[in-house]
N, C-alpha and C positions, 0 to 999 in steps of 0.2 A: 505494500499499501502505499509503502514511503510518505512523503511529507504531505502528503494531502489528508487534510483534515474533513470529511464527510457531517456536514450540519443537518443535512435533508434529503431523505433519497424517497419516492414515493415513486408511484405506476399507475396507470389504465389502461385498461383491453379492451377496445369495442369492436365493433363488426366495421368491416371498410367501407363502409357505405355513406354518402354524403348525408343523411340527417342523422349519423351519429356523430360528425365530425365537431357540432357543437359543445359537447359531452368533453371534447378533448380541449374545445379553447377553456371551456369552466375548469378545468382541471388546471390551465396554464394560468389562470386567472388565481387561483386559489392556490398556486403555489409559489409564485410571483411574490405573493403576499404573504406568507409563512415565510419567504426568503428574504422578505427587506427589500426587493427588488423594484427600484426607480421607475416614474411612468412610462422614460422613452425607451428602455432597455425591455420592458416589459409588453409594449406596443410592438417593438424591434423584432423578436423573439415571435410574439404570437404570429407576426404578420409571417416571419420567415415556417414555424410551424404547420400552418395553414396550407401555404403554399407546397410542404413536402406531402402532406397529407392528403390534400385533394390534387395533387398526382398520384396516388399511391391508389387512389379510388380509381380515378380514369384510366388508368394505363398497366397497374400490377396487378389488382384483383379482377382478374379473368372468373375466377370462382366466386361471386359473391356474398353465395350462403355461408363459405367455411373461411375468405381471405378475415383476417383479423389485424389490427392496430393495434401494438401495443407502446404505449411512451412513456419513456423512464425522465423522470426528474429529479438531480443528482446538484445541489447546494453545497460547493466547497466553500473555505475564507473567503477566495479575490476570484470564483468562477463557478457560473450555471452550466452545465451539460445534459441535454435534452439528446436522447437517444430513443429512434425512431424505428422499429421493428416492424415488418408483415411477410406474412407466409406466400405472399404473389408471385407472380409469375419474375424470374429477374429484372429487376427495374431500377437504374440509377437516377434518382431526380434530379442531381447535381448535372448532368449530360444530356443535352439534346439528342435525341436519333438522329441520325442522316435523315432516313423515313421522313421525321418531323419535324424539320429544320425549315421546309417553306412556310410551317406556320408559327413562323415566330412570331412575327407582328401582329397577326390575327390574334395571337394566345395572350400576349402582352396586353393588348387590350381587352381581352376575356377573364385574365386569370387565366394561372395555370401554366405549366410549361417555361418557368420562368427562372433557371438557377441563378439568372444573374443578381437578380432580386434576391435571393437566397442570401448570396455571399457576401450582396451590401450589407444585411442587416442582422449578419452575425461575422464575430472576430476568426472563428476557425470551421467550416465543415468538411466532411468526411462520410465516404458512400463504402462501404461492404458488403459482399455476399456471403454468407458464413454457413453452413449446416441448415441450407433451406431454406434462409430469414434474409431480406433485403434488411441492411441498417445503416440509417444518415444518424452522422452524430452531430451535433451543433454546438459550439463553445460559444459563450458569451463573457465576456472578462467583465468583473464588478469593481474591480478597482486594480488599478497597476500593483502588481506583483511585487 
């Protein structure tokens, strides 16, 4: 574990469907409040998480009945880490697939498929596929280390 001091860690699991994304937003607001995260940083994280989870529902959740999204909130001394897992088809929401690149401008206006937005809202963003799960990790620094 090293010098990381975990102050708070909680998670939520929801069905990968648009009506359930509001539960994730509520969870993030609650965790941000418990972590004493300021309004601007909370808003930026919520925007990034909404973008990621919307893309999961739209592009990774081919089996809507069995696909789940798990969001893990971890507050450490100087950093918030949000890990987003799903059991959908392999899909990196931080990278636009070539076949979708012609839709970028339209999607930027409509919401979804905008990895540039996510990367602007957080300090670090990573994707990995592991054990049949997609995982996006977002980091937001709360103060200088």
